[in-house]
C-alpha positions as a LaTeX table, in Angstrom:
\begin{tabular}{lrrr}
\hline
Residue & $x$ (\AA) & $y$ (\AA) & $z$ (\AA) \\
\hline
Met1 & 0.00 & 0.00 & 0.00 \\
Val2 & 1.23 & 3.48 & $-0.85$ \\
Ile3 & 0.70 & 6.17 & 1.78 \\
Ser4 & 0.78 & 9.77 & 0.56 \\
Lys5 & 3.01 & 12.34 & 2.25 \\
His6 & $-0.11$ & 14.09 & 3.54 \\
Ala7 & $-1.52$ & 10.89 & 5.05 \\
Ser8 & 1.84 & 10.00 & 6.57 \\
Ala9 & 2.12 & 13.43 & 8.19 \\
Arg10 & $-1.42$ & 13.15 & 9.59 \\
Met11 & $-0.74$ & 9.67 & 10.93 \\
Gln12 & 2.41 & 10.91 & 12.67 \\
Ser13 & 0.75 & 14.01 & 14.12 \\
Arg14 & $-2.11$ & 11.88 & 15.49 \\
Ser15 & 0.11 & 8.95 & 16.57 \\
Ile16 & $-1.87$ & 6.47 & 14.46 \\
Pro17 & 0.24 & 3.45 & 13.45 \\
Leu18 & 0.05 & 1.99 & 9.95 \\
Asp19 & $-1.38$ & $-1.31$ & 11.23 \\
Val20 & $-4.37$ & 0.57 & 12.69 \\
Val21 & $-4.98$ & 2.33 & 9.36 \\
Met22 & $-4.80$ & $-1.03$ & 7.59 \\
Lys23 & $-7.32$ & $-2.60$ & 10.00 \\
Val24 & $-9.70$ & 0.33 & 9.55 \\
Leu25 & $-9.52$ & $-0.02$ & 5.77 \\
Glu26 & $-10.06$ & $-3.80$ & 6.02 \\
Tyr27 & $-12.82$ & $-3.97$ & 8.63 \\
Gly28 & $-14.36$ & $-0.50$ & 8.80 \\
Arg29 & $-17.59$ & 0.69 & 7.26 \\
Asp30 & $-17.86$ & 3.15 & 4.39 \\
Val31 & $-19.45$ & 6.48 & 5.19 \\
His32 & $-20.20$ & 9.10 & 2.56 \\
Tyr33 & $-19.90$ & 12.62 & 3.94 \\
Ser34 & $-20.43$ & 15.56 & 1.64 \\
Glu35 & $-18.15$ & 14.68 & $-1.29$ \\
Ala36 & $-15.76$ & 12.55 & 0.76 \\
Glu37 & $-15.71$ & 8.81 & 1.35 \\
Leu38 & $-14.57$ & 7.80 & 4.82 \\
Val39 & $-13.89$ & 4.41 & 6.34 \\
Val40 & $-14.59$ & 4.31 & 10.06 \\
Val41 & $-14.54$ & 1.87 & 12.96 \\
Gly42 & $-17.03$ & 2.49 & 15.72 \\
Arg43 & $-18.64$ & 0.55 & 18.55 \\
His44 & $-20.75$ & $-1.55$ & 16.20 \\
Glu45 & $-17.77$ & $-2.73$ & 14.17 \\
Ile46 & $-15.73$ & $-3.44$ & 17.31 \\
Arg47 & $-18.57$ & $-5.49$ & 18.80 \\
Ala48 & $-19.16$ & $-7.41$ & 15.56 \\
Ala49 & $-15.44$ & $-8.20$ & 15.13 \\
Arg50 & $-15.21$ & $-9.54$ & 18.68 \\
Lys51 & $-17.59$ & $-12.36$ & 17.69 \\
Tyr52 & $-14.87$ & $-13.54$ & 15.28 \\
Gly53 & $-12.02$ & $-13.16$ & 17.76 \\
Leu54 & $-10.74$ & $-9.92$ & 16.24 \\
Asp55 & $-9.83$ & $-7.01$ & 18.50 \\
Leu56 & $-10.47$ & $-3.65$ & 16.84 \\
Ser57 & $-10.47$ & $-1.63$ & 20.06 \\
Asp58 & $-7.31$ & 0.23 & 18.98 \\
Cys59 & $-9.23$ & 1.43 & 15.90 \\
Ala60 & $-12.09$ & 3.06 & 17.83 \\
Gly61 & $-12.92$ & 6.45 & 16.39 \\
Val62 & $-10.31$ & 6.32 & 13.63 \\
His63 & $-11.48$ & 7.76 & 10.30 \\
Val64 & $-9.54$ & 7.09 & 7.11 \\
\hline
\end{tabular}
């Protein structure tokens, strides 16, 4: 995966590791906001993933 300079700077400033971004992109839900497409992990996704033995708690509230 290629991370843009802008995304890399934002990840660093927010202390979000690459593995968290990858999990959000893999397991998050798509949200369309204005003209943007976001992928987010919230309580529902965390709860649903737990049923399959996957811990997404470190992704809570992360928007990509």
